[in-house]
N, CA, C and O atoms as a GROMACS GRO file, in nm:
protein
  596
    1MET      N    1  -2.843  -5.482  14.104
    1MET     CA    2  -2.925  -5.577  14.194
    1MET      C    3  -2.891  -5.500  14.350
    1MET      O    4  -2.981  -5.475  14.430
    2LYS      N    5  -2.771  -5.475  14.371
    2LYS     CA    6  -2.717  -5.425  14.519
    2LYS      C    7  -2.803  -5.322  14.529
    2LYS      O    8  -2.867  -5.306  14.632
    3ARG      N    9  -2.818  -5.227  14.410
    3ARG     CA   10  -2.874  -5.079  14.455
    3ARG      C   11  -3.015  -5.075  14.481
    3ARG      O   12  -3.070  -4.985  14.544
    4ILE      N   13  -3.080  -5.190  14.424
    4ILE     CA   14  -3.231  -5.220  14.451
    4ILE      C   15  -3.260  -5.262  14.577
    4ILE      O   16  -3.357  -5.221  14.641
    5LEU      N   17  -3.169  -5.356  14.622
    5LEU     CA   18  -3.180  -5.393  14.772
    5LEU      C   19  -3.164  -5.293  14.861
    5LEU      O   20  -3.242  -5.281  14.955
    6ILE      N   21  -3.056  -5.206  14.842
    6ILE     CA   22  -3.038  -5.096  14.947
    6ILE      C   23  -3.139  -4.994  14.939
    6ILE      O   24  -3.181  -4.934  15.038
    7PHE      N   25  -3.188  -4.970  14.791
    7PHE     CA   26  -3.313  -4.878  14.784
    7PHE      C   27  -3.460  -4.925  14.875
    7PHE      O   28  -3.535  -4.853  14.941
    8LEU      N   29  -3.466  -5.070  14.851
    8LEU     CA   30  -3.583  -5.119  14.919
    8LEU      C   31  -3.570  -5.120  15.087
    8LEU      O   32  -3.665  -5.085  15.157
    9PHE      N   33  -3.442  -5.164  15.144
    9PHE     CA   34  -3.411  -5.157  15.280
    9PHE      C   35  -3.425  -5.020  15.334
    9PHE      O   36  -3.463  -5.002  15.450
   10THR      N   37  -3.390  -4.909  15.241
   10THR     CA   38  -3.404  -4.760  15.313
   10THR      C   39  -3.547  -4.741  15.323
   10THR      O   40  -3.596  -4.712  15.433
   11VAL      N   41  -3.626  -4.755  15.212
   11VAL     CA   42  -3.751  -4.739  15.209
   11VAL      C   43  -3.843  -4.818  15.320
   11VAL      O   44  -3.936  -4.759  15.376
   12VAL      N   45  -3.815  -4.934  15.344
   12VAL     CA   46  -3.858  -5.004  15.471
   12VAL      C   47  -3.834  -4.952  15.600
   12VAL      O   48  -3.919  -4.943  15.689
   13LEU      N   49  -3.704  -4.913  15.608
   13LEU     CA   50  -3.669  -4.849  15.727
   13LEU      C   51  -3.715  -4.716  15.744
   13LEU      O   52  -3.739  -4.676  15.858
   14GLY      N   53  -3.729  -4.647  15.652
   14GLY     CA   54  -3.815  -4.504  15.655
   14GLY      C   55  -3.938  -4.533  15.726
   14GLY      O   56  -3.952  -4.496  15.843
   15PHE      N   57  -4.037  -4.603  15.657
   15PHE     CA   58  -4.160  -4.637  15.684
   15PHE      C   59  -4.149  -4.676  15.847
   15PHE      O   60  -4.233  -4.627  15.922
   16HIS      N   61  -4.067  -4.747  15.889
   16HIS     CA   62  -4.068  -4.798  16.029
   16HIS      C   63  -4.038  -4.697  16.110
   16HIS      O   64  -4.105  -4.675  16.211
   17TYR      N   65  -3.943  -4.628  16.077
   17TYR     CA   66  -3.906  -4.504  16.166
   17TYR      C   67  -3.977  -4.370  16.147
   17TYR      O   68  -3.973  -4.280  16.231
   18GLY      N   69  -4.031  -4.363  16.049
   18GLY     CA   70  -4.105  -4.233  16.004
   18GLY      C   71  -4.242  -4.235  16.076
   18GLY      O   72  -4.303  -4.130  16.098
   19LYS      N   73  -4.288  -4.358  16.111
   19LYS     CA   74  -4.419  -4.364  16.152
   19LYS      C   75  -4.454  -4.262  16.272
   19LYS      O   76  -4.399  -4.275  16.381
   20ALA      N   77  -4.540  -4.169  16.246
   20ALA     CA   78  -4.556  -4.077  16.353
   20ALA      C   79  -4.627  -4.123  16.469
   20ALA      O   80  -4.717  -4.206  16.456
   21GLN      N   81  -4.596  -4.080  16.572
   21GLN     CA   82  -4.680  -4.102  16.692
   21GLN      C   83  -4.789  -3.990  16.723
   21GLN      O   84  -4.751  -3.874  16.738
   22ASN      N   85  -4.910  -4.018  16.732
   22ASN     CA   86  -5.018  -3.923  16.753
   22ASN      C   87  -5.064  -3.896  16.874
   22ASN      O   88  -5.035  -3.973  16.965
   23ILE      N   89  -5.144  -3.784  16.898
   23ILE     CA   90  -5.245  -3.790  17.015
   23ILE      C   91  -5.387  -3.787  16.957
   23ILE      O   92  -5.422  -3.697  16.880
   24GLY      N   93  -5.457  -3.872  16.988
   24GLY     CA   94  -5.592  -3.898  16.959
   24GLY      C   95  -5.685  -3.844  17.039
   24GLY      O   96  -5.646  -3.836  17.155
   25ILE      N   97  -5.816  -3.796  17.017
   25ILE     CA   98  -5.914  -3.757  17.100
   25ILE      C   99  -6.011  -3.867  17.101
   25ILE      O  100  -6.067  -3.908  17.000
   26ALA      N  101  -6.028  -3.912  17.221
   26ALA     CA  102  -6.136  -4.038  17.242
   26ALA      C  103  -6.267  -3.962  17.250
   26ALA      O  104  -6.359  -3.994  17.174
   27GLU      N  105  -6.281  -3.872  17.330
   27GLU     CA  106  -6.390  -3.822  17.377
   27GLU      C  107  -6.365  -3.674  17.426
   27GLU      O  108  -6.252  -3.644  17.464
   28VAL      N  109  -6.484  -3.568  17.426
   28VAL     CA  110  -6.474  -3.457  17.482
   28VAL      C  111  -6.620  -3.418  17.524
   28VAL      O  112  -6.716  -3.412  17.447
   29LYS      N  113  -6.622  -3.393  17.658
   29LYS     CA  114  -6.742  -3.362  17.736
   29LYS      C  115  -6.747  -3.210  17.806
   29LYS      O  116  -6.648  -3.152  17.850
   30ASN      N  117  -6.869  -3.166  17.806
   30ASN     CA  118  -6.864  -3.044  17.901
   30ASN      C  119  -6.908  -3.079  18.047
   30ASN      O  120  -6.948  -3.191  18.081
   31GLY      N  121  -6.895  -2.975  18.127
   31GLY     CA  122  -6.932  -3.016  18.275
   31GLY      C  123  -7.082  -3.047  18.291
   31GLY      O  124  -7.125  -3.077  18.402
   32LEU      N  125  -7.143  -3.043  18.208
   32LEU     CA  126  -7.295  -3.094  18.211
   32LEU      C  127  -7.300  -3.247  18.174
   32LEU      O  128  -7.405  -3.310  18.193
   33GLY      N  129  -7.182  -3.311  18.118
   33GLY     CA  130  -7.185  -3.437  18.079
   33GLY      C  131  -7.216  -3.470  17.922
   33GLY      O  132  -7.221  -3.586  17.882
   34SER      N  133  -7.238  -3.357  17.838
   34SER     CA  134  -7.299  -3.353  17.717
   34SER      C  135  -7.159  -3.389  17.639
   34SER      O  136  -7.052  -3.337  17.669
   35SER      N  137  -7.173  -3.477  17.543
   35SER     CA  138  -7.064  -3.491  17.437
   35SER      C  139  -7.046  -3.358  17.349
   35SER      O  140  -7.144  -3.288  17.325
   36ILE      N  141  -6.931  -3.330  17.307
   36ILE     CA  142  -6.898  -3.215  17.232
   36ILE      C  143  -6.827  -3.257  17.092
   36ILE      O  144  -6.717  -3.310  17.108
   37PRO      N  145  -6.865  -3.245  16.975
   37PRO     CA  146  -6.818  -3.275  16.864
   37PRO      C  147  -6.672  -3.190  16.842
   37PRO      O  148  -6.647  -3.075  16.877
   38VAL      N  149  -6.575  -3.297  16.763
   38VAL     CA  150  -6.452  -3.248  16.757
   38VAL      C  151  -6.407  -3.277  16.589
   38VAL      O  152  -6.403  -3.390  16.541
   39VAL      N  153  -6.382  -3.173  16.524
   39VAL     CA  154  -6.377  -3.179  16.383
   39VAL      C  155  -6.219  -3.088  16.343
   39VAL      O  156  -6.205  -2.969  16.372
   40ASN      N  157  -6.134  -3.152  16.289
   40ASN     CA  158  -6.001  -3.102  16.262
   40ASN      C  159  -5.958  -3.024  16.360
   40ASN      O  160  -5.948  -2.903  16.338
   41ASP      N  161  -5.920  -3.084  16.504
   41ASP     CA  162  -5.861  -3.020  16.595
   41ASP      C  163  -5.949  -2.895  16.659
   41ASP      O  164  -5.898  -2.815  16.738
   42THR      N  165  -6.076  -2.891  16.620
   42THR     CA  166  -6.150  -2.780  16.667
   42THR      C  167  -6.282  -2.836  16.750
   42THR      O  168  -6.369  -2.902  16.693
   43ILE      N  169  -6.286  -2.809  16.871
   43ILE     CA  170  -6.387  -2.842  16.971
   43ILE      C  171  -6.491  -2.764  16.950
   43ILE      O  172  -6.466  -2.647  16.981
   44LYS      N  173  -6.617  -2.784  16.903
   44LYS     CA  174  -6.725  -2.702  16.879
   44LYS      C  175  -6.836  -2.703  16.988
   44LYS      O  176  -6.910  -2.801  16.996
   45LEU      N  177  -6.850  -2.611  17.060
   45LEU     CA  178  -6.947  -2.597  17.171
   45LEU      C  179  -7.102  -2.580  17.116
   45LEU      O  180  -7.204  -2.615  17.174
   46GLY      N  181  -7.091  -2.523  17.004
   46GLY     CA  182  -7.228  -2.477  16.932
   46GLY      C  183  -7.278  -2.348  16.992
   46GLY      O  184  -7.213  -2.259  17.045
   47GLU      N  185  -7.404  -2.358  16.974
   47GLU     CA  186  -7.494  -2.231  17.029
   47GLU      C  187  -7.532  -2.256  17.168
   47GLU      O  188  -7.587  -2.361  17.202
   48ILE      N  189  -7.507  -2.165  17.247
   48ILE     CA  190  -7.549  -2.168  17.396
   48ILE      C  191  -7.635  -2.062  17.426
   48ILE      O  192  -7.590  -1.947  17.420
   49TYR      N  193  -7.770  -2.084  17.463
   49TYR     CA  194  -7.862  -1.977  17.485
   49TYR      C  195  -7.845  -1.891  17.629
   49TYR      O  196  -7.839  -1.964  17.728
   50LEU      N  197  -7.838  -1.767  17.650
   50LEU     CA  198  -7.833  -1.698  17.760
   50LEU      C  199  -7.885  -1.756  17.868
   50LEU      O  200  -7.824  -1.777  17.972
   51ASP      N  201  -8.036  -1.790  17.839
   51ASP     CA  202  -8.115  -1.861  17.956
   51ASP      C  203  -8.064  -1.991  18.007
   51ASP      O  204  -8.081  -2.027  18.123
   52ASP      N  205  -8.005  -2.056  17.918
   52ASP     CA  206  -7.941  -2.190  17.964
   52ASP      C  207  -7.801  -2.194  18.016
   52ASP      O  208  -7.752  -2.290  18.076
   53LEU      N  209  -7.732  -2.069  17.984
   53LEU     CA  210  -7.595  -2.051  18.028
   53LEU      C  211  -7.564  -2.100  18.177
   53LEU      O  212  -7.622  -2.050  18.273
   54ALA      N  213  -7.477  -2.189  18.189
   54ALA     CA  214  -7.406  -2.236  18.334
   54ALA      C  215  -7.270  -2.248  18.353
   54ALA      O  216  -7.206  -2.268  18.249
   55ASP      N  217  -7.205  -2.242  18.460
   55ASP     CA  218  -7.076  -2.238  18.466
   55ASP      C  219  -7.006  -2.376  18.410
   55ASP      O  220  -6.887  -2.386  18.379
   56GLU      N  221  -7.098  -2.477  18.403
   56GLU     CA  222  -7.058  -2.602  18.345
   56GLU      C  223  -7.021  -2.584  18.182
   56GLU      O  224  -6.947  -2.663  18.122
   57HIS      N  225  -7.078  -2.482  18.128
   57HIS     CA  226  -7.074  -2.478  17.980
   57HIS      C  227  -6.901  -2.450  17.979
   57HIS      O  228  -6.832  -2.501  17.890
   58GLY      N  229  -6.852  -2.382  18.066
   58GLY     CA  230  -6.694  -2.327  18.058
   58GLY      C  231  -6.603  -2.448  18.115
   58GLY      O  232  -6.487  -2.423  18.148
   59GLN      N  233  -6.656  -2.583  18.126
   59GLN     CA  234  -6.563  -2.690  18.189
   59GLN      C  235  -6.577  -2.773  18.075
   59GLN      O  236  -6.685  -2.812  18.031
   60ILE      N  237  -6.438  -2.805  18.019
   60ILE     CA  238  -6.445  -2.916  17.920
   60ILE      C  239  -6.348  -3.025  17.966
   60ILE      O  240  -6.245  -2.992  18.025
   61PHE      N  241  -6.375  -3.147  17.942
   61PHE     CA  242  -6.302  -3.274  17.960
   61PHE      C  243  -6.244  -3.310  17.833
   61PHE      O  244  -6.327  -3.341  17.748
   62ILE      N  245  -6.128  -3.313  17.799
   62ILE     CA  246  -6.065  -3.372  17.678
   62ILE      C  247  -6.030  -3.515  17.726
   62ILE      O  248  -5.958  -3.528  17.825
   63LYS      N  249  -6.080  -3.626  17.657
   63LYS     CA  250  -6.018  -3.744  17.694
   63LYS      C  251  -5.922  -3.786  17.578
   63LYS      O  252  -5.967  -3.799  17.464
   64LEU      N  253  -5.786  -3.807  17.604
   64LEU     CA  254  -5.688  -3.833  17.496
   64LEU      C  255  -5.672  -3.981  17.497
   64LEU      O  256  -5.694  -4.048  17.598
   65VAL      N  257  -5.631  -4.035  17.375
   65VAL     CA  258  -5.594  -4.167  17.365
   65VAL      C  259  -5.476  -4.194  17.310
   65VAL      O  260  -5.457  -4.125  17.210
   66ASN      N  261  -5.377  -4.277  17.338
   66ASN     CA  262  -5.261  -4.304  17.282
   66ASN      C  263  -5.259  -4.400  17.178
   66ASN      O  264  -5.249  -4.516  17.220
   67PRO      N  265  -5.265  -4.386  17.053
   67PRO     CA  266  -5.291  -4.479  16.960
   67PRO      C  267  -5.150  -4.556  16.909
   67PRO      O  268  -5.156  -4.641  16.820
   68ASP      N  269  -5.036  -4.524  16.966
   68ASP     CA  270  -4.932  -4.559  16.941
   68ASP      C  271  -4.871  -4.680  17.021
   68ASP      O  272  -4.933  -4.720  17.119
   69SER      N  273  -4.772  -4.731  16.990
   69SER     CA  274  -4.722  -4.852  17.055
   69SER      C  275  -4.604  -4.827  17.161
   69SER      O  276  -4.548  -4.915  17.226
   70LYS      N  277  -4.573  -4.661  17.169
   70LYS     CA  278  -4.481  -4.627  17.266
   70LYS      C  279  -4.560  -4.541  17.366
   70LYS      O  280  -4.669  -4.501  17.325
   71PRO      N  281  -4.522  -4.506  17.496
   71PRO     CA  282  -4.566  -4.445  17.589
   71PRO      C  283  -4.569  -4.284  17.547
   71PRO      O  284  -4.467  -4.230  17.504
   72LEU      N  285  -4.686  -4.216  17.563
   72LEU     CA  286  -4.684  -4.080  17.522
   72LEU      C  287  -4.667  -3.990  17.653
   72LEU      O  288  -4.745  -3.994  17.748
   73LEU      N  289  -4.556  -3.907  17.643
   73LEU     CA  290  -4.516  -3.832  17.742
   73LEU      C  291  -4.576  -3.652  17.706
   73LEU      O  292  -4.521  -3.580  17.622
   74ILE      N  293  -4.682  -3.612  17.781
   74ILE     CA  294  -4.711  -3.496  17.777
   74ILE      C  295  -4.644  -3.398  17.860
   74ILE      O  296  -4.663  -3.402  17.982
   75ARG      N  297  -4.562  -3.304  17.807
   75ARG     CA  298  -4.476  -3.216  17.873
   75ARG      C  299  -4.551  -3.091  17.929
   75ARG      O  300  -4.536  -3.044  18.042
   76SER      N  301  -4.632  -3.047  17.836
   76SER     CA  302  -4.720  -2.911  17.904
   76SER      C  303  -4.852  -2.903  17.848
   76SER      O  304  -4.868  -2.944  17.733
   77VAL      N  305  -4.942  -2.860  17.908
   77VAL     CA  306  -5.077  -2.820  17.858
   77VAL      C  307  -5.096  -2.658  17.897
   77VAL      O  308  -5.106  -2.618  18.013
   78LYS      N  309  -5.098  -2.588  17.799
   78LYS     CA  310  -5.139  -2.434  17.814
   78LYS      C  311  -5.266  -2.392  17.764
   78LYS      O  312  -5.302  -2.434  17.655
   79GLY      N  313  -5.336  -2.316  17.828
   79GLY     CA  314  -5.440  -2.241  17.765
   79GLY      C  315  -5.430  -2.101  17.746
   79GLY      O  316  -5.362  -2.038  17.826
   80CYS      N  317  -5.494  -2.034  17.640
   80CYS     CA  318  -5.477  -1.899  17.601
   80CYS      C  319  -5.584  -1.796  17.689
   80CYS      O  320  -5.688  -1.844  17.733
   81CYS      N  321  -5.559  -1.683  17.706
   81CYS     CA  322  -5.654  -1.581  17.755
   81CYS      C  323  -5.773  -1.622  17.845
   81CYS      O  324  -5.890  -1.625  17.808
   82GLY      N  325  -5.728  -1.653  17.968
   82GLY     CA  326  -5.800  -1.678  18.067
   82GLY      C  327  -5.848  -1.845  18.079
   82GLY      O  328  -5.928  -1.884  18.165
   83THR      N  329  -5.796  -1.920  17.995
   83THR     CA  330  -5.834  -2.057  17.991
   83THR      C  331  -5.758  -2.129  18.097
   83THR      O  332  -5.636  -2.125  18.079
   84ASN      N  333  -5.797  -2.191  18.198
   84ASN     CA  334  -5.715  -2.241  18.296
   84ASN      C  335  -5.715  -2.395  18.285
   84ASN      O  336  -5.820  -2.457  18.276
   85ILE      N  337  -5.608  -2.448  18.285
   85ILE     CA  338  -5.589  -2.611  18.281
   85ILE      C  339  -5.581  -2.651  18.400
   85ILE      O  340  -5.473  -2.643  18.458
   86LYS      N  341  -5.712  -2.712  18.474
   86LYS     CA  342  -5.725  -2.767  18.589
   86LYS      C  343  -5.636  -2.894  18.622
   86LYS      O  344  -5.576  -2.912  18.728
   87ALA      N  345  -5.636  -2.978  18.514
   87ALA     CA  346  -5.558  -3.102  18.540
   87ALA      C  347  -5.514  -3.170  18.410
   87ALA      O  348  -5.582  -3.171  18.307
   88TRP      N  349  -5.398  -3.226  18.425
   88TRP     CA  350  -5.359  -3.300  18.296
   88TRP      C  351  -5.261  -3.413  18.332
   88TRP      O  352  -5.200  -3.398  18.438
   89PRO      N  353  -5.236  -3.530  18.256
   89PRO     CA  354  -5.161  -3.618  18.314
   89PRO      C  355  -5.009  -3.594  18.301
   89PRO      O  356  -4.949  -3.565  18.198
   90LYS      N  357  -4.963  -3.612  18.413
   90LYS     CA  358  -4.799  -3.595  18.435
   90LYS      C  359  -4.728  -3.731  18.415
   90LYS      O  360  -4.609  -3.732  18.385
   91ALA      N  361  -4.788  -3.830  18.429
   91ALA     CA  362  -4.738  -3.966  18.411
   91ALA      C  363  -4.757  -3.981  18.257
   91ALA      O  364  -4.841  -3.917  18.193
   92PRO      N  365  -4.664  -4.080  18.199
   92PRO     CA  366  -4.676  -4.123  18.068
   92PRO      C  367  -4.798  -4.201  18.034
   92PRO      O  368  -4.841  -4.292  18.106
   93VAL      N  369  -4.854  -4.163  17.922
   93VAL     CA  370  -5.002  -4.230  17.880
   93VAL      C  371  -4.933  -4.361  17.823
   93VAL      O  372  -4.848  -4.351  17.735
   94LEU      N  373  -4.967  -4.476  17.870
   94LEU     CA  374  -4.950  -4.606  17.780
   94LEU      C  375  -5.009  -4.632  17.672
   94LEU      O  376  -5.125  -4.593  17.657
   95PRO      N  377  -4.945  -4.702  17.576
   95PRO     CA  378  -5.022  -4.745  17.454
   95PRO      C  379  -5.150  -4.800  17.468
   95PRO      O  380  -5.170  -4.886  17.553
   96LYS      N  381  -5.240  -4.760  17.394
   96LYS     CA  382  -5.401  -4.782  17.372
   96LYS      C  383  -5.450  -4.750  17.530
   96LYS      O  384  -5.539  -4.819  17.579
   97LYS      N  385  -5.398  -4.660  17.593
   97LYS     CA  386  -5.486  -4.621  17.721
   97LYS      C  387  -5.543  -4.477  17.696
   97LYS      O  388  -5.539  -4.423  17.586
   98GLN      N  389  -5.587  -4.430  17.788
   98GLN     CA  390  -5.660  -4.286  17.790
   98GLN      C  391  -5.619  -4.213  17.896
   98GLN      O  392  -5.582  -4.270  17.998
   99ALA      N  393  -5.619  -4.077  17.885
   99ALA     CA  394  -5.591  -3.976  17.994
   99ALA      C  395  -5.691  -3.862  17.993
   99ALA      O  396  -5.748  -3.840  17.886
  100GLU      N  397  -5.718  -3.790  18.092
  100GLU     CA  398  -5.821  -3.683  18.087
  100GLU      C  399  -5.722  -3.520  18.106
  100GLU      O  400  -5.630  -3.501  18.185
  101ILE      N  401  -5.767  -3.444  18.028
  101ILE     CA  402  -5.721  -3.300  18.063
  101ILE      C  403  -5.852  -3.223  18.094
  101ILE      O  404  -5.947  -3.228  18.016
  102LYS      N  405  -5.857  -3.162  18.195
  102LYS     CA  406  -5.959  -3.059  18.261
  102LYS      C  407  -5.935  -2.917  18.238
  102LYS      O  408  -5.839  -2.857  18.286
  103VAL      N  409  -6.028  -2.863  18.160
  103VAL     CA  410  -6.009  -2.730  18.091
  103VAL      C  411  -6.133  -2.654  18.166
  103VAL      O  412  -6.244  -2.704  18.182
  104GLN      N  413  -6.098  -2.544  18.202
  104GLN     CA  414  -6.201  -2.453  18.263
  104GLN      C  415  -6.177  -2.306  18.207
  104GLN      O  416  -6.063  -2.260  18.197
  105PHE      N  417  -6.283  -2.238  18.175
  105PHE     CA  418  -6.289  -2.096  18.152
  105PHE      C  419  -6.432  -2.015  18.175
  105PHE      O  420  -6.539  -2.076  18.190
  106ARG      N  421  -6.424  -1.900  18.176
  106ARG     CA  422  -6.541  -1.802  18.227
  106ARG      C  423  -6.610  -1.787  18.111
  106ARG      O  424  -6.540  -1.763  18.013
  107ILE      N  425  -6.735  -1.795  18.094
  107ILE     CA  426  -6.822  -1.744  17.987
  107ILE      C  427  -6.918  -1.622  18.046
  107ILE      O  428  -7.013  -1.642  18.122
  108GLU      N  429  -6.874  -1.494  17.996
  108GLU     CA  430  -6.947  -1.384  18.029
  108GLU      C  431  -7.104  -1.400  17.994
  108GLU      O  432  -7.128  -1.433  17.878
  109PRO      N  433  -7.206  -1.381  18.075
  109PRO     CA  434  -7.340  -1.378  18.040
  109PRO      C  435  -7.392  -1.277  17.957
  109PRO      O  436  -7.480  -1.204  18.002
  110LYS      N  437  -7.347  -1.260  17.826
  110LYS     CA  438  -7.366  -1.153  17.719
  110LYS      C  439  -7.361  -1.236  17.597
  110LYS      O  440  -7.296  -1.340  17.596
  111PRO      N  441  -7.425  -1.194  17.498
  111PRO     CA  442  -7.405  -1.225  17.351
  111PRO      C  443  -7.256  -1.223  17.308
  111PRO      O  444  -7.201  -1.114  17.292
  112GLN      N  445  -7.186  -1.342  17.288
  112GLN     CA  446  -7.057  -1.334  17.232
  112GLN      C  447  -6.997  -1.446  17.159
  112GLN      O  448  -7.064  -1.548  17.172
  113ARG      N  449  -6.896  -1.459  17.089
  113ARG     CA  450  -6.836  -1.565  17.034
  113ARG      C  451  -6.729  -1.627  17.139
  113ARG      O  452  -6.652  -1.554  17.201
  114ILE      N  453  -6.730  -1.768  17.153
  114ILE     CA  454  -6.621  -1.809  17.236
  114ILE      C  455  -6.496  -1.875  17.160
  114ILE      O  456  -6.504  -1.982  17.100
  115SER      N  457  -6.407  -1.816  17.170
  115SER     CA  458  -6.281  -1.869  17.103
  115SER      C  459  -6.144  -1.875  17.210
  115SER      O  460  -6.079  -1.783  17.260
  116ARG      N  461  -6.131  -2.011  17.221
  116ARG     CA  462  -6.016  -2.032  17.320
  116ARG      C  463  -5.923  -2.129  17.237
  116ARG      O  464  -5.964  -2.176  17.130
  117THR      N  465  -5.798  -2.158  17.287
  117THR     CA  466  -5.703  -2.249  17.248
  117THR      C  467  -5.639  -2.338  17.340
  117THR      O  468  -5.584  -2.281  17.435
  118VAL      N  469  -5.631  -2.454  17.337
  118VAL     CA  470  -5.548  -2.540  17.435
  118VAL      C  471  -5.452  -2.598  17.350
  118VAL      O  472  -5.481  -2.663  17.250
  119THR      N  473  -5.305  -2.571  17.400
  119THR     CA  474  -5.189  -2.630  17.334
  119THR      C  475  -5.132  -2.750  17.422
  119THR      O  476  -5.107  -2.738  17.542
  120ILE      N  477  -5.114  -2.857  17.355
  120ILE     CA  478  -5.048  -2.986  17.428
  120ILE      C  479  -4.908  -2.992  17.369
  120ILE      O  480  -4.893  -2.998  17.247
  121GLU      N  481  -4.802  -2.991  17.455
  121GLU     CA  482  -4.666  -3.022  17.411
  121GLU      C  483  -4.647  -3.161  17.460
  121GLU      O  484  -4.672  -3.193  17.576
  122SER      N  485  -4.595  -3.254  17.358
  122SER     CA  486  -4.567  -3.406  17.386
  122SER      C  487  -4.444  -3.451  17.303
  122SER      O  488  -4.380  -3.374  17.231
  123ASN      N  489  -4.415  -3.591  17.320
  123ASN     CA  490  -4.308  -3.648  17.267
  123ASN      C  491  -4.368  -3.708  17.119
  123ASN      O  492  -4.300  -3.790  17.057
  124ALA      N  493  -4.473  -3.670  17.075
  124ALA     CA  494  -4.521  -3.726  16.968
  124ALA      C  495  -4.434  -3.675  16.846
  124ALA      O  496  -4.406  -3.556  16.834
  125LYS      N  497  -4.393  -3.769  16.759
  125LYS     CA  498  -4.272  -3.762  16.663
  125LYS      C  499  -4.352  -3.678  16.540
  125LYS      O  500  -4.292  -3.585  16.485
  126GLY      N  501  -4.484  -3.713  16.499
  126GLY     CA  502  -4.520  -3.620  16.390
  126GLY      C  503  -4.586  -3.493  16.422
  126GLY      O  504  -4.592  -3.409  16.332
  127LYS      N  505  -4.637  -3.467  16.536
  127LYS     CA  506  -4.674  -3.324  16.577
  127LYS      C  507  -4.658  -3.320  16.725
  127LYS      O  508  -4.736  -3.363  16.810
  128PRO      N  509  -4.538  -3.260  16.740
  128PRO     CA  510  -4.506  -3.244  16.912
  128PRO      C  511  -4.597  -3.152  16.977
  128PRO      O  512  -4.626  -3.168  17.096
  129VAL      N  513  -4.650  -3.047  16.901
  129VAL     CA  514  -4.726  -2.972  16.949
  129VAL      C  515  -4.853  -2.948  16.879
  129VAL      O  516  -4.856  -2.918  16.760
  130VAL      N  517  -4.966  -2.962  16.955
  130VAL     CA  518  -5.111  -2.990  16.890
  130VAL      C  519  -5.193  -2.876  16.963
  130VAL      O  520  -5.203  -2.866  17.085
  131LYS      N  521  -5.252  -2.790  16.868
  131LYS     CA  522  -5.340  -2.695  16.926
  131LYS      C  523  -5.491  -2.718  16.902
  131LYS      O  524  -5.527  -2.730  16.785
  132TYR      N  525  -5.579  -2.724  16.999
  132TYR     CA  526  -5.728  -2.742  16.980
  132TYR      C  527  -5.782  -2.610  17.014
  132TYR      O  528  -5.742  -2.532  17.100
  133HIS      N  529  -5.870  -2.597  16.941
  133HIS     CA  530  -5.939  -2.450  16.933
  133HIS      C  531  -6.085  -2.506  16.970
  133HIS      O  532  -6.144  -2.604  16.925
  134ILE      N  533  -6.130  -2.394  17.085
  134ILE     CA  534  -6.261  -2.423  17.131
  134ILE      C  535  -6.329  -2.313  17.080
  134ILE      O  536  -6.284  -2.199  17.092
  135VAL      N  537  -6.463  -2.342  17.007
  135VAL     CA  538  -6.518  -2.255  16.963
  135VAL      C  539  -6.683  -2.254  16.987
  135VAL      O  540  -6.742  -2.362  16.996
  136GLY      N  541  -6.742  -2.154  16.995
  136GLY     CA  542  -6.888  -2.151  17.021
  136GLY      C  543  -6.950  -2.020  17.021
  136GLY      O  544  -6.877  -1.924  16.996
  137LEU      N  545  -7.069  -2.001  17.042
  137LEU     CA  546  -7.164  -1.889  17.030
  137LEU      C  547  -7.266  -1.876  17.149
  137LEU      O  548  -7.350  -1.965  17.167
  138VAL      N  549  -7.259  -1.770  17.227
  138VAL     CA  550  -7.352  -1.738  17.324
  138VAL      C  551  -7.459  -1.641  17.262
  138VAL      O  552  -7.422  -1.536  17.209
  139MET      N  553  -7.570  -1.670  17.267
  139MET     CA  554  -7.672  -1.587  17.200
  139MET      C  555  -7.813  -1.566  17.280
  139MET      O  556  -7.839  -1.641  17.375
  140ASN      N  557  -7.888  -1.481  17.247
  140ASN     CA  558  -8.020  -1.465  17.306
  140ASN      C  559  -8.111  -1.569  17.225
  140ASN      O  560  -8.096  -1.606  17.109
  141ARG      N  561  -8.207  -1.607  17.313
  141ARG     CA  562  -8.314  -1.698  17.247
  141ARG      C  563  -8.420  -1.610  17.168
  141ARG      O  564  -8.476  -1.518  17.226
  142LYS      N  565  -8.441  -1.635  17.061
  142LYS     CA  566  -8.541  -1.567  16.963
  142LYS      C  567  -8.676  -1.573  17.021
  142LYS      O  568  -8.724  -1.679  17.061
  143ALA      N  569  -8.741  -1.450  17.026
  143ALA     CA  570  -8.888  -1.475  17.074
  143ALA      C  571  -8.987  -1.527  16.957
  143ALA      O  572  -8.964  -1.510  16.838
  144SER      N  573  -9.096  -1.592  17.008
  144SER     CA  574  -9.176  -1.660  16.902
  144SER      C  575  -9.242  -1.576  16.812
  144SER      O  576  -9.300  -1.626  16.716
  145ASN      N  577  -9.240  -1.424  16.832
  145ASN     CA  578  -9.284  -1.345  16.718
  145ASN      C  579  -9.179  -1.280  16.628
  145ASN      O  580  -9.207  -1.206  16.534
  146GLU      N  581  -9.063  -1.312  16.662
  146GLU     CA  582  -8.940  -1.263  16.613
  146GLU      C  583  -8.940  -1.324  16.479
  146GLU      O  584  -8.979  -1.440  16.462
  147ILE      N  585  -8.886  -1.230  16.356
  147ILE     CA  586  -8.868  -1.274  16.237
  147ILE      C  587  -8.727  -1.263  16.193
  147ILE      O  588  -8.666  -1.157  16.209
  148GLU      N  589  -8.670  -1.370  16.137
  148GLU     CA  590  -8.537  -1.376  16.110
  148GLU      C  591  -8.510  -1.336  15.962
  148GLU      O  592  -8.560  -1.395  15.867
  149LEU      N  593  -8.420  -1.222  15.951
  149LEU     CA  594  -8.425  -1.178  15.816
  149LEU      C  595  -8.280  -1.231  15.752
  149LEU      O  596  -8.253  -1.209  15.634
   0.00000   0.00000   0.00000
């Protein structure tokens, strides 16, 4: 009986302390104010036509939410290959509150794939380092008489 109680106590204590603190994404928008879908840590910009391309397509606003009961401390936010982090919260993100990260990168006006990474280091116990991949495609608009094979 004593072993069973000790086992149950350890399991309950393990669930209590093993509960991971997460970084949640509340919303992602581009510089034009359009919402951007996020699937499995991937921010999908979708297809951007060259004649619609603007500097605002390279501005991303990531709105984070702290779903845990403890303050979330973001230690650093880094971007890869020409991705600039314009602003990120230096103060702790309180429980159930939101904070915003401003990301900016240049998109060349030519057909290309967009592939960027934003790395967030925090005090989250489950995943202290989270990488968000930004993907998209810049392409020419098809002419009305063009046939797709």
